Every structure is written in C-alpha cells, then in structure tokens.
LOLUM-831239 format. One record per residue (C-alpha): x, z, y; residue number from 0. Coordinates in Angstrom, 1 decimal, padded with zeros to 4 digits. Layout:
N
xx: X | zz: Z | yy: Y | k: NUM
...
//
This chain:
401
xx: 094.4 | zz: 197.7 | yy: 074.0 | k: 0
xx: 098.2 | zz: 198.2 | yy: 074.4 | k: 1
xx: 099.0 | zz: 200.5 | yy: 077.3 | k: 2
xx: 101.3 | zz: 199.1 | yy: 079.9 | k: 3
xx: 104.8 | zz: 200.5 | yy: 080.3 | k: 4
xx: 104.5 | zz: 202.3 | yy: 083.6 | k: 5
xx: 105.9 | zz: 205.6 | yy: 085.0 | k: 6
xx: 104.5 | zz: 208.7 | yy: 083.3 | k: 7
xx: 102.6 | zz: 211.2 | yy: 085.4 | k: 8
xx: 104.0 | zz: 214.8 | yy: 085.8 | k: 9
xx: 102.9 | zz: 217.6 | yy: 083.5 | k: 10
xx: 100.1 | zz: 218.9 | yy: 085.8 | k: 11
xx: 098.6 | zz: 215.4 | yy: 086.2 | k: 12
xx: 098.7 | zz: 214.8 | yy: 082.5 | k: 13
xx: 096.9 | zz: 218.1 | yy: 081.9 | k: 14
xx: 094.2 | zz: 217.2 | yy: 084.4 | k: 15
xx: 093.8 | zz: 213.8 | yy: 082.8 | k: 16
xx: 093.4 | zz: 215.4 | yy: 079.3 | k: 17
xx: 090.8 | zz: 217.7 | yy: 080.7 | k: 18
xx: 088.9 | zz: 214.7 | yy: 082.1 | k: 19
xx: 089.3 | zz: 212.9 | yy: 078.8 | k: 20
xx: 087.7 | zz: 215.8 | yy: 077.0 | k: 21
xx: 084.7 | zz: 215.7 | yy: 079.3 | k: 22
xx: 084.4 | zz: 211.9 | yy: 078.8 | k: 23
xx: 084.6 | zz: 212.3 | yy: 075.0 | k: 24
xx: 081.9 | zz: 215.0 | yy: 075.1 | k: 25
xx: 079.7 | zz: 212.7 | yy: 077.2 | k: 26
xx: 080.1 | zz: 209.8 | yy: 074.8 | k: 27
xx: 079.3 | zz: 212.0 | yy: 071.8 | k: 28
xx: 076.2 | zz: 213.4 | yy: 073.6 | k: 29
xx: 075.0 | zz: 209.8 | yy: 074.1 | k: 30
xx: 075.3 | zz: 209.0 | yy: 070.4 | k: 31
xx: 078.9 | zz: 207.6 | yy: 070.4 | k: 32
xx: 078.5 | zz: 205.0 | yy: 073.1 | k: 33
xx: 078.1 | zz: 204.9 | yy: 076.9 | k: 34
xx: 077.9 | zz: 202.2 | yy: 079.5 | k: 35
xx: 081.1 | zz: 201.3 | yy: 081.3 | k: 36
xx: 079.4 | zz: 202.2 | yy: 084.6 | k: 37
xx: 079.0 | zz: 205.8 | yy: 083.3 | k: 38
xx: 082.6 | zz: 205.9 | yy: 082.2 | k: 39
xx: 083.8 | zz: 204.5 | yy: 085.6 | k: 40
xx: 081.7 | zz: 207.0 | yy: 087.5 | k: 41
xx: 083.3 | zz: 209.9 | yy: 085.5 | k: 42
xx: 086.8 | zz: 208.5 | yy: 085.7 | k: 43
xx: 086.7 | zz: 208.1 | yy: 089.5 | k: 44
xx: 084.3 | zz: 210.8 | yy: 090.7 | k: 45
xx: 084.0 | zz: 213.6 | yy: 088.2 | k: 46
xx: 084.2 | zz: 216.8 | yy: 090.4 | k: 47
xx: 087.7 | zz: 218.1 | yy: 090.5 | k: 48
xx: 089.1 | zz: 215.7 | yy: 088.0 | k: 49
xx: 088.1 | zz: 212.2 | yy: 088.9 | k: 50
xx: 090.5 | zz: 209.8 | yy: 090.6 | k: 51
xx: 088.8 | zz: 210.1 | yy: 094.0 | k: 52
xx: 087.7 | zz: 213.7 | yy: 093.7 | k: 53
xx: 090.8 | zz: 215.2 | yy: 092.1 | k: 54
xx: 094.3 | zz: 215.7 | yy: 093.4 | k: 55
xx: 095.9 | zz: 212.3 | yy: 092.5 | k: 56
xx: 097.9 | zz: 210.8 | yy: 095.3 | k: 57
xx: 096.1 | zz: 207.5 | yy: 095.9 | k: 58
xx: 097.3 | zz: 205.9 | yy: 099.1 | k: 59
xx: 100.6 | zz: 204.7 | yy: 100.5 | k: 60
xx: 104.0 | zz: 204.0 | yy: 099.1 | k: 61
xx: 104.0 | zz: 207.1 | yy: 096.9 | k: 62
xx: 100.5 | zz: 206.5 | yy: 095.7 | k: 63
xx: 098.8 | zz: 203.6 | yy: 093.8 | k: 64
xx: 098.0 | zz: 201.1 | yy: 096.5 | k: 65
xx: 098.3 | zz: 200.5 | yy: 100.3 | k: 66
xx: 095.3 | zz: 199.7 | yy: 102.5 | k: 67
xx: 095.2 | zz: 197.6 | yy: 105.6 | k: 68
xx: 095.1 | zz: 200.6 | yy: 108.1 | k: 69
xx: 098.3 | zz: 201.8 | yy: 106.4 | k: 70
xx: 100.0 | zz: 198.5 | yy: 106.7 | k: 71
xx: 099.5 | zz: 198.2 | yy: 110.4 | k: 72
xx: 097.8 | zz: 200.4 | yy: 113.1 | k: 73
xx: 096.8 | zz: 197.1 | yy: 114.7 | k: 74
xx: 094.2 | zz: 196.6 | yy: 112.0 | k: 75
xx: 091.9 | zz: 199.4 | yy: 113.3 | k: 76
xx: 092.6 | zz: 198.6 | yy: 116.9 | k: 77
xx: 091.5 | zz: 195.0 | yy: 116.2 | k: 78
xx: 088.3 | zz: 196.1 | yy: 114.5 | k: 79
xx: 087.6 | zz: 198.3 | yy: 117.6 | k: 80
xx: 086.9 | zz: 195.2 | yy: 119.6 | k: 81
xx: 084.0 | zz: 194.3 | yy: 117.4 | k: 82
xx: 082.7 | zz: 197.8 | yy: 117.6 | k: 83
xx: 083.0 | zz: 197.7 | yy: 121.4 | k: 84
xx: 080.8 | zz: 194.6 | yy: 121.5 | k: 85
xx: 078.1 | zz: 196.2 | yy: 119.3 | k: 86
xx: 078.2 | zz: 199.3 | yy: 121.4 | k: 87
xx: 076.8 | zz: 197.3 | yy: 124.3 | k: 88
xx: 073.5 | zz: 197.2 | yy: 122.3 | k: 89
xx: 073.6 | zz: 200.3 | yy: 120.2 | k: 90
xx: 074.7 | zz: 204.0 | yy: 120.6 | k: 91
xx: 078.5 | zz: 204.5 | yy: 120.5 | k: 92
xx: 078.5 | zz: 206.0 | yy: 117.1 | k: 93
xx: 080.6 | zz: 205.0 | yy: 114.0 | k: 94
xx: 079.6 | zz: 206.1 | yy: 110.5 | k: 95
xx: 082.5 | zz: 205.5 | yy: 108.1 | k: 96
xx: 082.3 | zz: 205.6 | yy: 104.3 | k: 97
xx: 085.4 | zz: 205.6 | yy: 102.1 | k: 98
xx: 087.6 | zz: 206.9 | yy: 104.9 | k: 99
xx: 090.7 | zz: 207.4 | yy: 102.6 | k: 100
xx: 093.4 | zz: 209.2 | yy: 104.5 | k: 101
xx: 091.7 | zz: 208.9 | yy: 107.8 | k: 102
xx: 094.0 | zz: 206.3 | yy: 109.3 | k: 103
xx: 091.4 | zz: 203.8 | yy: 110.1 | k: 104
xx: 089.3 | zz: 206.5 | yy: 111.9 | k: 105
xx: 092.4 | zz: 207.5 | yy: 113.8 | k: 106
xx: 093.1 | zz: 203.9 | yy: 114.9 | k: 107
xx: 089.5 | zz: 203.3 | yy: 116.0 | k: 108
xx: 089.2 | zz: 206.6 | yy: 117.8 | k: 109
xx: 092.5 | zz: 206.0 | yy: 119.6 | k: 110
xx: 091.5 | zz: 202.6 | yy: 120.7 | k: 111
xx: 088.0 | zz: 203.4 | yy: 121.7 | k: 112
xx: 088.3 | zz: 206.9 | yy: 123.1 | k: 113
xx: 091.6 | zz: 206.7 | yy: 125.0 | k: 114
xx: 093.0 | zz: 204.6 | yy: 127.8 | k: 115
xx: 095.1 | zz: 201.8 | yy: 126.3 | k: 116
xx: 098.8 | zz: 202.7 | yy: 126.3 | k: 117
xx: 099.9 | zz: 199.1 | yy: 126.3 | k: 118
xx: 098.1 | zz: 197.6 | yy: 129.2 | k: 119
xx: 094.8 | zz: 196.9 | yy: 127.6 | k: 120
xx: 091.9 | zz: 196.4 | yy: 130.1 | k: 121
xx: 089.2 | zz: 198.1 | yy: 128.0 | k: 122
xx: 087.9 | zz: 201.4 | yy: 129.3 | k: 123
xx: 087.7 | zz: 204.5 | yy: 127.1 | k: 124
xx: 084.3 | zz: 205.2 | yy: 125.6 | k: 125
xx: 083.7 | zz: 208.8 | yy: 126.6 | k: 126
xx: 080.6 | zz: 209.5 | yy: 124.5 | k: 127
xx: 081.8 | zz: 208.0 | yy: 121.2 | k: 128
xx: 080.7 | zz: 209.9 | yy: 118.1 | k: 129
xx: 082.6 | zz: 209.5 | yy: 114.8 | k: 130
xx: 080.9 | zz: 210.5 | yy: 111.5 | k: 131
xx: 082.6 | zz: 210.4 | yy: 108.1 | k: 132
xx: 080.7 | zz: 210.6 | yy: 104.9 | k: 133
xx: 083.1 | zz: 212.2 | yy: 102.4 | k: 134
xx: 082.2 | zz: 214.0 | yy: 099.1 | k: 135
xx: 085.8 | zz: 214.6 | yy: 098.1 | k: 136
xx: 087.2 | zz: 217.9 | yy: 099.4 | k: 137
xx: 090.7 | zz: 216.7 | yy: 098.8 | k: 138
xx: 090.2 | zz: 213.5 | yy: 100.8 | k: 139
xx: 088.4 | zz: 215.4 | yy: 103.5 | k: 140
xx: 091.4 | zz: 217.7 | yy: 103.9 | k: 141
xx: 093.7 | zz: 214.7 | yy: 104.2 | k: 142
xx: 091.5 | zz: 213.0 | yy: 106.8 | k: 143
xx: 091.4 | zz: 216.2 | yy: 108.8 | k: 144
xx: 095.2 | zz: 216.4 | yy: 108.7 | k: 145
xx: 095.6 | zz: 212.8 | yy: 109.8 | k: 146
xx: 093.1 | zz: 213.2 | yy: 112.7 | k: 147
xx: 094.5 | zz: 216.6 | yy: 113.8 | k: 148
xx: 097.2 | zz: 214.6 | yy: 115.7 | k: 149
xx: 094.5 | zz: 213.2 | yy: 118.1 | k: 150
xx: 093.9 | zz: 214.9 | yy: 121.4 | k: 151
xx: 091.5 | zz: 217.8 | yy: 121.1 | k: 152
xx: 088.8 | zz: 216.1 | yy: 123.2 | k: 153
xx: 088.8 | zz: 213.1 | yy: 120.8 | k: 154
xx: 089.0 | zz: 215.2 | yy: 117.7 | k: 155
xx: 085.9 | zz: 217.1 | yy: 118.9 | k: 156
xx: 083.9 | zz: 213.9 | yy: 118.5 | k: 157
xx: 084.5 | zz: 213.8 | yy: 114.7 | k: 158
xx: 082.1 | zz: 215.3 | yy: 112.1 | k: 159
xx: 082.2 | zz: 215.2 | yy: 108.4 | k: 160
xx: 078.9 | zz: 214.8 | yy: 106.5 | k: 161
xx: 078.1 | zz: 215.6 | yy: 102.9 | k: 162
xx: 075.1 | zz: 213.4 | yy: 102.7 | k: 163
xx: 073.7 | zz: 210.3 | yy: 104.4 | k: 164
xx: 071.8 | zz: 210.9 | yy: 107.6 | k: 165
xx: 068.0 | zz: 210.2 | yy: 107.4 | k: 166
xx: 068.3 | zz: 207.6 | yy: 110.1 | k: 167
xx: 071.3 | zz: 205.7 | yy: 111.4 | k: 168
xx: 072.0 | zz: 204.2 | yy: 114.8 | k: 169
xx: 075.4 | zz: 202.7 | yy: 115.6 | k: 170
xx: 078.0 | zz: 201.0 | yy: 113.5 | k: 171
xx: 078.6 | zz: 201.6 | yy: 109.8 | k: 172
xx: 082.1 | zz: 200.8 | yy: 108.5 | k: 173
xx: 083.4 | zz: 200.5 | yy: 104.9 | k: 174
xx: 086.9 | zz: 199.3 | yy: 104.3 | k: 175
xx: 087.7 | zz: 198.8 | yy: 100.6 | k: 176
xx: 084.5 | zz: 200.8 | yy: 099.7 | k: 177
xx: 082.4 | zz: 198.6 | yy: 097.5 | k: 178
xx: 085.2 | zz: 197.7 | yy: 095.0 | k: 179
xx: 085.4 | zz: 201.2 | yy: 093.8 | k: 180
xx: 081.7 | zz: 201.6 | yy: 093.0 | k: 181
xx: 081.0 | zz: 201.6 | yy: 089.2 | k: 182
xx: 080.0 | zz: 198.3 | yy: 087.6 | k: 183
xx: 078.2 | zz: 197.4 | yy: 084.4 | k: 184
xx: 080.2 | zz: 195.1 | yy: 082.1 | k: 185
xx: 078.6 | zz: 192.3 | yy: 080.1 | k: 186
xx: 079.7 | zz: 189.7 | yy: 077.5 | k: 187
xx: 078.2 | zz: 186.3 | yy: 076.7 | k: 188
xx: 078.9 | zz: 185.2 | yy: 073.1 | k: 189
xx: 077.4 | zz: 181.9 | yy: 071.9 | k: 190
xx: 074.4 | zz: 182.4 | yy: 074.2 | k: 191
xx: 073.8 | zz: 186.0 | yy: 073.2 | k: 192
xx: 074.0 | zz: 188.8 | yy: 075.8 | k: 193
xx: 075.8 | zz: 192.1 | yy: 075.2 | k: 194
xx: 076.6 | zz: 195.1 | yy: 077.3 | k: 195
xx: 080.2 | zz: 196.2 | yy: 077.1 | k: 196
xx: 080.5 | zz: 200.0 | yy: 076.9 | k: 197
xx: 082.9 | zz: 202.7 | yy: 075.8 | k: 198
xx: 083.1 | zz: 204.3 | yy: 072.4 | k: 199
xx: 085.5 | zz: 206.6 | yy: 070.5 | k: 200
xx: 088.0 | zz: 205.2 | yy: 067.9 | k: 201
xx: 089.4 | zz: 208.4 | yy: 066.5 | k: 202
xx: 090.4 | zz: 210.3 | yy: 069.7 | k: 203
xx: 091.0 | zz: 207.2 | yy: 071.7 | k: 204
xx: 088.6 | zz: 205.4 | yy: 074.1 | k: 205
xx: 087.8 | zz: 201.8 | yy: 073.3 | k: 206
xx: 085.4 | zz: 199.0 | yy: 074.3 | k: 207
xx: 082.4 | zz: 198.3 | yy: 072.2 | k: 208
xx: 079.8 | zz: 195.6 | yy: 072.8 | k: 209
xx: 076.1 | zz: 196.2 | yy: 072.0 | k: 210
xx: 073.1 | zz: 193.9 | yy: 072.5 | k: 211
xx: 072.0 | zz: 194.2 | yy: 076.1 | k: 212
xx: 068.8 | zz: 196.3 | yy: 076.5 | k: 213
xx: 065.7 | zz: 194.2 | yy: 077.4 | k: 214
xx: 065.8 | zz: 195.0 | yy: 081.2 | k: 215
xx: 069.5 | zz: 194.3 | yy: 081.5 | k: 216
xx: 069.3 | zz: 191.2 | yy: 079.4 | k: 217
xx: 066.5 | zz: 189.8 | yy: 081.7 | k: 218
xx: 068.6 | zz: 190.5 | yy: 084.8 | k: 219
xx: 071.6 | zz: 188.7 | yy: 083.2 | k: 220
xx: 069.4 | zz: 185.8 | yy: 082.1 | k: 221
xx: 068.1 | zz: 185.3 | yy: 085.6 | k: 222
xx: 071.6 | zz: 185.6 | yy: 087.1 | k: 223
xx: 073.4 | zz: 183.3 | yy: 084.7 | k: 224
xx: 070.7 | zz: 180.7 | yy: 084.7 | k: 225
xx: 070.9 | zz: 180.6 | yy: 088.4 | k: 226
xx: 074.7 | zz: 180.1 | yy: 088.4 | k: 227
xx: 075.2 | zz: 178.1 | yy: 085.2 | k: 228
xx: 071.8 | zz: 176.5 | yy: 084.4 | k: 229
xx: 070.2 | zz: 176.5 | yy: 080.9 | k: 230
xx: 071.8 | zz: 178.4 | yy: 078.0 | k: 231
xx: 073.1 | zz: 175.2 | yy: 076.5 | k: 232
xx: 075.5 | zz: 175.0 | yy: 079.5 | k: 233
xx: 076.8 | zz: 178.5 | yy: 079.2 | k: 234
xx: 080.3 | zz: 179.2 | yy: 078.1 | k: 235
xx: 080.8 | zz: 180.3 | yy: 074.5 | k: 236
xx: 082.7 | zz: 183.4 | yy: 075.5 | k: 237
xx: 082.6 | zz: 185.1 | yy: 078.9 | k: 238
xx: 083.0 | zz: 188.7 | yy: 080.2 | k: 239
xx: 082.2 | zz: 189.9 | yy: 083.6 | k: 240
xx: 080.4 | zz: 192.6 | yy: 085.5 | k: 241
xx: 077.5 | zz: 193.3 | yy: 087.8 | k: 242
xx: 077.8 | zz: 195.5 | yy: 091.0 | k: 243
xx: 074.6 | zz: 197.5 | yy: 090.6 | k: 244
xx: 075.8 | zz: 200.5 | yy: 092.6 | k: 245
xx: 077.1 | zz: 198.4 | yy: 095.5 | k: 246
xx: 073.7 | zz: 196.8 | yy: 095.8 | k: 247
xx: 072.0 | zz: 200.1 | yy: 095.6 | k: 248
xx: 074.3 | zz: 201.5 | yy: 098.4 | k: 249
xx: 073.6 | zz: 198.7 | yy: 100.8 | k: 250
xx: 069.8 | zz: 199.0 | yy: 100.1 | k: 251
xx: 070.0 | zz: 202.7 | yy: 101.0 | k: 252
xx: 071.9 | zz: 201.9 | yy: 104.2 | k: 253
xx: 069.4 | zz: 199.2 | yy: 105.0 | k: 254
xx: 066.5 | zz: 201.5 | yy: 104.7 | k: 255
xx: 068.1 | zz: 204.1 | yy: 107.0 | k: 256
xx: 069.6 | zz: 201.8 | yy: 109.6 | k: 257
xx: 067.2 | zz: 201.9 | yy: 112.6 | k: 258
xx: 069.4 | zz: 199.9 | yy: 114.9 | k: 259
xx: 073.0 | zz: 198.8 | yy: 114.5 | k: 260
xx: 075.5 | zz: 197.0 | yy: 112.4 | k: 261
xx: 077.3 | zz: 197.3 | yy: 109.1 | k: 262
xx: 080.8 | zz: 196.0 | yy: 108.7 | k: 263
xx: 082.3 | zz: 195.8 | yy: 105.2 | k: 264
xx: 085.8 | zz: 194.5 | yy: 104.3 | k: 265
xx: 086.8 | zz: 194.1 | yy: 100.7 | k: 266
xx: 088.0 | zz: 191.7 | yy: 098.1 | k: 267
xx: 085.4 | zz: 189.5 | yy: 096.4 | k: 268
xx: 083.6 | zz: 186.2 | yy: 096.2 | k: 269
xx: 080.3 | zz: 184.5 | yy: 096.7 | k: 270
xx: 078.2 | zz: 184.5 | yy: 093.5 | k: 271
xx: 078.9 | zz: 181.0 | yy: 092.4 | k: 272
xx: 082.7 | zz: 181.6 | yy: 092.7 | k: 273
xx: 082.4 | zz: 185.1 | yy: 091.2 | k: 274
xx: 080.8 | zz: 183.8 | yy: 088.0 | k: 275
xx: 082.8 | zz: 180.6 | yy: 087.8 | k: 276
xx: 083.2 | zz: 179.7 | yy: 084.2 | k: 277
xx: 087.0 | zz: 179.6 | yy: 084.5 | k: 278
xx: 086.9 | zz: 183.3 | yy: 085.5 | k: 279
xx: 086.0 | zz: 184.2 | yy: 082.0 | k: 280
xx: 087.6 | zz: 187.7 | yy: 081.8 | k: 281
xx: 085.8 | zz: 189.1 | yy: 084.9 | k: 282
xx: 087.5 | zz: 190.9 | yy: 087.8 | k: 283
xx: 088.0 | zz: 194.4 | yy: 086.5 | k: 284
xx: 091.4 | zz: 195.7 | yy: 087.5 | k: 285
xx: 093.3 | zz: 199.1 | yy: 087.6 | k: 286
xx: 095.9 | zz: 200.3 | yy: 090.0 | k: 287
xx: 098.6 | zz: 202.9 | yy: 089.2 | k: 288
xx: 101.8 | zz: 203.4 | yy: 091.1 | k: 289
xx: 101.5 | zz: 200.0 | yy: 092.6 | k: 290
xx: 101.1 | zz: 198.3 | yy: 089.2 | k: 291
xx: 098.0 | zz: 196.3 | yy: 088.7 | k: 292
xx: 096.8 | zz: 196.2 | yy: 085.1 | k: 293
xx: 093.6 | zz: 195.7 | yy: 083.0 | k: 294
xx: 093.5 | zz: 198.9 | yy: 081.0 | k: 295
xx: 090.8 | zz: 201.3 | yy: 082.4 | k: 296
xx: 091.6 | zz: 203.9 | yy: 079.7 | k: 297
xx: 095.2 | zz: 204.5 | yy: 080.9 | k: 298
xx: 095.4 | zz: 208.1 | yy: 082.0 | k: 299
xx: 091.8 | zz: 208.6 | yy: 083.1 | k: 300
xx: 091.5 | zz: 210.2 | yy: 086.5 | k: 301
xx: 095.0 | zz: 209.2 | yy: 087.6 | k: 302
xx: 094.4 | zz: 205.5 | yy: 088.4 | k: 303
xx: 092.0 | zz: 203.5 | yy: 090.4 | k: 304
xx: 089.5 | zz: 201.2 | yy: 088.7 | k: 305
xx: 088.1 | zz: 198.4 | yy: 090.7 | k: 306
xx: 086.1 | zz: 195.2 | yy: 090.5 | k: 307
xx: 085.7 | zz: 192.5 | yy: 093.1 | k: 308
xx: 082.6 | zz: 192.4 | yy: 095.2 | k: 309
xx: 079.8 | zz: 189.9 | yy: 094.6 | k: 310
xx: 079.0 | zz: 189.3 | yy: 098.3 | k: 311
xx: 076.0 | zz: 187.2 | yy: 097.5 | k: 312
xx: 074.4 | zz: 190.0 | yy: 095.5 | k: 313
xx: 075.2 | zz: 192.5 | yy: 098.3 | k: 314
xx: 073.6 | zz: 190.1 | yy: 100.9 | k: 315
xx: 070.4 | zz: 189.7 | yy: 098.8 | k: 316
xx: 070.1 | zz: 193.5 | yy: 098.6 | k: 317
xx: 070.7 | zz: 193.9 | yy: 102.3 | k: 318
xx: 068.2 | zz: 191.2 | yy: 103.3 | k: 319
xx: 065.6 | zz: 192.7 | yy: 101.0 | k: 320
xx: 065.6 | zz: 195.8 | yy: 103.4 | k: 321
xx: 065.2 | zz: 193.6 | yy: 106.5 | k: 322
xx: 068.9 | zz: 193.5 | yy: 107.5 | k: 323
xx: 070.2 | zz: 190.2 | yy: 108.9 | k: 324
xx: 073.6 | zz: 188.8 | yy: 107.8 | k: 325
xx: 075.7 | zz: 188.4 | yy: 111.0 | k: 326
xx: 078.6 | zz: 186.7 | yy: 109.3 | k: 327
xx: 080.9 | zz: 186.3 | yy: 106.3 | k: 328
xx: 084.5 | zz: 185.1 | yy: 106.4 | k: 329
xx: 088.1 | zz: 185.9 | yy: 105.3 | k: 330
xx: 089.9 | zz: 188.9 | yy: 106.7 | k: 331
xx: 092.4 | zz: 186.7 | yy: 108.5 | k: 332
xx: 089.8 | zz: 184.8 | yy: 110.4 | k: 333
xx: 088.0 | zz: 188.0 | yy: 111.4 | k: 334
xx: 091.2 | zz: 189.6 | yy: 112.7 | k: 335
xx: 092.2 | zz: 186.4 | yy: 114.5 | k: 336
xx: 088.8 | zz: 186.1 | yy: 116.1 | k: 337
xx: 089.1 | zz: 189.7 | yy: 117.3 | k: 338
xx: 092.5 | zz: 189.1 | yy: 118.9 | k: 339
xx: 095.0 | zz: 190.6 | yy: 116.5 | k: 340
xx: 097.7 | zz: 188.3 | yy: 117.8 | k: 341
xx: 097.0 | zz: 189.4 | yy: 121.4 | k: 342
xx: 097.6 | zz: 193.0 | yy: 120.4 | k: 343
xx: 100.8 | zz: 192.0 | yy: 118.6 | k: 344
xx: 102.0 | zz: 190.2 | yy: 121.7 | k: 345
xx: 101.8 | zz: 193.5 | yy: 123.6 | k: 346
xx: 104.5 | zz: 195.0 | yy: 121.3 | k: 347
xx: 107.8 | zz: 194.7 | yy: 123.3 | k: 348
xx: 110.0 | zz: 192.1 | yy: 121.7 | k: 349
xx: 113.2 | zz: 193.8 | yy: 123.0 | k: 350
xx: 112.3 | zz: 196.9 | yy: 120.8 | k: 351
xx: 113.4 | zz: 195.2 | yy: 117.6 | k: 352
xx: 113.0 | zz: 198.3 | yy: 115.5 | k: 353
xx: 109.3 | zz: 198.3 | yy: 116.4 | k: 354
xx: 108.6 | zz: 194.6 | yy: 116.8 | k: 355
xx: 110.0 | zz: 193.1 | yy: 113.6 | k: 356
xx: 108.1 | zz: 195.6 | yy: 111.3 | k: 357
xx: 104.9 | zz: 195.0 | yy: 113.4 | k: 358
xx: 105.3 | zz: 191.2 | yy: 112.8 | k: 359
xx: 105.8 | zz: 191.7 | yy: 109.1 | k: 360
xx: 102.8 | zz: 193.9 | yy: 108.8 | k: 361
xx: 100.6 | zz: 191.4 | yy: 110.6 | k: 362
xx: 101.8 | zz: 188.7 | yy: 108.2 | k: 363
xx: 100.6 | zz: 190.8 | yy: 105.3 | k: 364
xx: 097.2 | zz: 191.2 | yy: 106.9 | k: 365
xx: 096.8 | zz: 187.4 | yy: 107.7 | k: 366
xx: 098.7 | zz: 185.5 | yy: 105.0 | k: 367
xx: 096.6 | zz: 183.8 | yy: 102.4 | k: 368
xx: 098.9 | zz: 184.9 | yy: 099.7 | k: 369
xx: 098.6 | zz: 188.5 | yy: 100.8 | k: 370
xx: 095.4 | zz: 189.9 | yy: 102.2 | k: 371
xx: 094.2 | zz: 187.2 | yy: 104.6 | k: 372
xx: 092.0 | zz: 185.3 | yy: 102.2 | k: 373
xx: 091.7 | zz: 187.6 | yy: 099.2 | k: 374
xx: 089.9 | zz: 190.1 | yy: 101.4 | k: 375
xx: 086.6 | zz: 189.1 | yy: 103.0 | k: 376
xx: 084.5 | zz: 190.6 | yy: 105.8 | k: 377
xx: 080.7 | zz: 190.7 | yy: 106.0 | k: 378
xx: 078.4 | zz: 192.1 | yy: 108.6 | k: 379
xx: 074.8 | zz: 192.9 | yy: 108.7 | k: 380
xx: 072.6 | zz: 194.1 | yy: 111.5 | k: 381
xx: 069.2 | zz: 195.2 | yy: 112.7 | k: 382
xx: 068.2 | zz: 194.9 | yy: 116.4 | k: 383
xx: 071.4 | zz: 193.0 | yy: 117.3 | k: 384
xx: 071.8 | zz: 189.4 | yy: 118.5 | k: 385
xx: 073.6 | zz: 187.1 | yy: 116.1 | k: 386
xx: 076.7 | zz: 186.7 | yy: 118.3 | k: 387
xx: 079.4 | zz: 189.0 | yy: 116.7 | k: 388
xx: 082.7 | zz: 187.9 | yy: 118.2 | k: 389
xx: 084.5 | zz: 188.5 | yy: 114.9 | k: 390
xx: 082.4 | zz: 185.9 | yy: 113.2 | k: 391
xx: 082.1 | zz: 183.2 | yy: 115.9 | k: 392
xx: 084.7 | zz: 180.9 | yy: 114.3 | k: 393
xx: 085.0 | zz: 180.2 | yy: 110.6 | k: 394
xx: 081.8 | zz: 181.8 | yy: 109.5 | k: 395
xx: 081.0 | zz: 181.0 | yy: 105.8 | k: 396
xx: 077.7 | zz: 182.8 | yy: 105.3 | k: 397
xx: 076.3 | zz: 179.5 | yy: 104.1 | k: 398
xx: 078.4 | zz: 179.9 | yy: 100.9 | k: 399
xx: 076.5 | zz: 183.1 | yy: 100.0 | k: 400
//
C-alpha cells in the first residue's frame, strides 16, 4: 500500500513509532507470521507507553490529528447537560465518562450542571453532582487534570479518575467518539468464501494478508451476511468490511453493571443494513493523522488514529441482551436541536461580534449535514428510566436499527 504524502513526525516520535513497530513485528512472529487486525489495532492504539492513545502523540485539536465536538464549541457539552439534568430527576446525579480525551466535555458538563448559569439560564446548580472518568492512559489523564484545573475548587473536588469499571453503576454513562476507536476484526468475501483479513510481514514491512475465517468467525459472518444480504447467491463477489466485536463487548459489560441509569453514546456510524450495504464494499476503516484522513493503518504505527464506523444495530442487540432498553437513536443535529442548542446560542450577545460569529460558525459545524450533523449519531440506553428522553422526542429513528 502506497503511503500518503503527509508531514513527517519529528525524530522522537519516529523513534517511538519504530519501537512500537518492533513490538508488533515480534508479536506477529510469535503468532506464526500472521495476526488478526484487531490484535494489530489494539497494539497500535493502546500498547502501554507507545500506542496512539497511551503514548505521547498529540491527538486532539488544531495541532493534533482531529477535532472533537467539545473542542469545536463549548455549547456542545452545555447542551448535553440538559439531557443529563432530566435523567438526574430519576437517578443519582453522577456521570461516568469514558474516552474523556482532553477533558473539555467534562469541563463543559461540570460547568453547566454545577455552577449558576452565567448567561441567564434558569437551571439551578446541582450541588451533589459526582463526575467519574475512566481513563487508562496516564498521558490523557494528565491532560484532563490540566483542563479541569481551571474549574472552581468546589467543582473540581467532585471529579475522580478510575482505573477500572466500578462493580455497579448508577447515574449517566457518557461516551463521545468512544466506540469508533475500539479494535475491529476485518473480513473479506470473495466469490462466496469467507476470509479474515489480518496482518503479516513482507520483509520488514507490515501488510494485509487474508486467511480462511476460522469456523467460529465464519459462522458469525454467515449469520450476519445472510441476515443483511440473503442467500450466498446474492452476495457480492468482492467485499471487505469489519465487525465491532469489542464495542459489543463493552456495552454488554456496561449493561451488566448498570443498576439504574442511562448510557449516552455519540459517534459516527450506521444501522446494520446501511453499514453492510453492498455499495460500501471497502468497509469503513479510516486513519487520521495531522487532519488528513487516509486508509493506511500501517503509516507510522502509534502516531495516528485508526477508526471504524459503529454498527449501531449490533451495539443495540448487545445492549438489549443485558436487559437495557434503547431510549432513542438519531442524528447528532437532531439531538442537539431537541436539547435546545439554538436557545443557548441565542444567549451569546450579538453585539460582541468577536464572540458571536465564531459561535455561530461552530454551531454550524455541529449541525450541518455535510459536517457533523448527520455523520454523527446519538444512541441512548437505559434501565429503570421512563422512555421520555427529551433529546430523542423528535426525529427518533430507532426503528431503523
């Protein structure tokens, strides 16, 4: 695969990537010369000290590889706070965030929920709010602590970092752009035969290599693709895609531990029928480096993000298997509109042009279909809650799941 022409990392970053590459090579050799793509993706993203999310690569913001919604506009988190506030009428005022990034979403939620509104909002501060962050990356935890250090001491005192999932969960679980970074298994359909696409060594270079899918994986693929496409005679001759095994395992784990509360996930993805549409024959795997999106997962391992879209149908099936109820599914734009994003924007003084115009442009990025408004979806699950989440009252598309 030809590597894209993109900026070269500095010498220290290159050295870290080479160290990671050596570990990956050793792992492939230990497994007999081939490893599943999910194993490679796990190592490239999460290998302690060297993986993309566990090393020192700058990930977020203009100087990183991508920008998330909380970085685009502080109104994003303030808007989501309205949904949390409704759920807190039924469950303890506790947020458990996964994939907290730089901590900006946490800062926005804490500011909106724990402090009196500075712009005339009528909502009272929640004085007993507890905010928990599950973060295994020491580097990201440090950045989150730095971001949140600007909060008033009485608010910051409500934040705790966890190394592991709590045994039981009550409150609201939040994950923004969380599931897309969980390792996926790649597969290929070729004239009705099923293969798993893994990683091998060609000389000292990493490369894809397809092997016949093992019996268990083949049976899973057979059931999935028959459900979507029908009998094998109707399958496309050539097709490559992925399955989000770890995302399903994650929501099952949350479902078994959630005693009472809600789970709110925002990410890019599709329902299953759309995810595996025959025209989407190259899958959804994508990499992000210095704001370039490209398809080469072997480009500077550890220095770029590797993602795949979320199969929201599969996530829903896994959640419901634990007894969670789907409370809604829709595009990000509709969620934010239902929660009053434009009302919050209207509170920004129009005579302060230096503040107002950037705020408007940021909101457009969050809402416009060509930007994040439709590409990103929101899904909610709950246990012990009524099916009346205000963010999903209009435009709910859970029937498409």
